[in-house]
Structures are given as structure tokens and as C-alpha cells.
C-alpha positions in Angstrom: 7.0 4.5 18.4 5.4 1.1 19.2 6.5 -2.1 17.5 3.2 -2.2 15.6 3.7 1.4 14.4 7.2 0.4 13.2 5.8 -2.5 11.3 3.2 -0.3 9.6 5.8 2.3 8.8 8.0 -0.4 7.1 5.0 -1.5 5.1 4.1 2.0 4.1 7.7 2.7 3.1 7.7 -0.5 1.0 4.5 0.5 -0.8 5.7 4.0 -1.5 9.1 2.7 -2.7 7.2 0.2 -4.9 5.3 3.1 -6.5 8.5 5.0 -7.0 10.1 2.0 -8.7 7.1 0.9 -10.8 5.8 4.2 -12.1 8.6 4.8 -14.7 8.3 1.2 -16.0 4.5 1.7 -16.4 4.9 5.2 -17.8 2.9 6.9 -15.1 3.1 10.6 -14.4 2.6 11.3 -10.7 2.3 14.3 -8.5 2.4 12.4 -5.2 1.3 9.4 -3.3 0.4 8.7 0.4 -0.4 5.5 2.3 -2.7 5.2 5.4 -2.6 2.0 7.4 -4.5 0.4 10.2 -3.7 -2.8 12.1 -6.7 -4.7 13.5 -5.9 -7.1 16.3 -7.5 -9.8 18.5 -7.0 -9.3 22.2 -7.0 -12.9 23.4 -4.4 -14.1 22.4 -2.7 -10.9 21.2 -2.2 -11.1 17.5 -2.7 -9.1 14.3 -5.8 -10.2 12.4 -5.7 -7.8 9.5 -3.8 -4.8 8.1 -6.0 -2.4 6.2 -4.4 0.2 3.8 -5.4 3.0 1.5 -3.0 4.3 -1.1 -3.9 7.6 -2.6 -2.2 8.4 -5.8 -2.2 11.9 -7.4 -2.3 11.1 -11.1 -4.6 11.4 -14.1 -4.2 7.6 -14.7 -7.3 5.5 -15.5 -8.9 2.8 -13.3 -7.3 0.0 -15.3 -3.8 1.6 -15.0 -4.3 2.1 -11.3 -5.3 -1.6 -10.9 -2.1 -2.5 -12.7 0.0 -0.3 -10.4 -1.8 -1.7 -7.3 -1.0 -5.3 -8.4 2.6 -4.4 -9.1 3.1 -2.7 -5.7 1.7 -5.7 -3.8 3.4 -8.3 -6.0 7.0 -7.0 -5.9 7.2 -5.5 -2.4 9.5 -7.5 -0.1 7.8 -6.2 3.1 4.3 -6.6 1.7 5.0 -10.1 0.5 6.5 -11.1 3.8 3.6 -9.7 5.9 0.9 -11.0 3.6 2.1 -14.5 4.4 1.4 -13.9 8.1 -1.6 -11.5 8.1 -4.1 -10.5 5.4 -3.5 -7.2 3.7 -6.7 -5.6 2.5 -7.0 -2.2 0.9 -7.3 0.0 -2.1 -5.3 2.2 -4.4 -7.2 5.1 -5.9 -6.7 8.6 -7.4 -6.8 11.6 -5.2 -10.1 13.4 -5.2 -10.4 16.2 -7.8 -8.4 14.3 -10.4 -11.2 13.6 -12.9 
């Protein structure tokens, strides 16, 4: 695994752990969640320019409730907070297809 893959794995784990931590407080019922990440880089000089993410959440929750969950995951994640100070994090959290 490359250093960038390790960094993205840490971020994905942070996001999933945040979902696990926040869902009971927000009274969410979940069947699952997954995170997909992509690091965009500049070649000269070598540096990360952006990290894109997509969080897919298997739940019947409404859009407003998902927005609340998304804000909580980004606000209280130690890895996401640390990385967002160095590189923009841009992404979405949405329900899995087929969930209303």
C-alpha cells in the first residue's frame, strides 16, 4: 500500500467511525455505510490538491437528516479535521440507491 493509500484509508476509517459514533446520538437506523475516496495531485511540485469522497449510507433517513449526519462526520473527525487544514475535502453523503 502506498503512503497516499494509507492516508486515504485513515480518512475513510475516520469517516466510518464518525458515522458509527454519531448515528445513535442522532437516532439513525442504518443498514450499512461505505466510503470511496480519490486523491487529486499536482505533478510539479508533487502535492495533493484535493481529496474527493463519496459516503453512501444505507438508511431511510431524509435529506435534512443526512445533511446533519454529513456535517457531524466532518466536524468531529480528528483525521478529517487535520487533513482539511492542509488539503480541501470535497464530497457528498447520500442514501444508497433503492432507498426511497
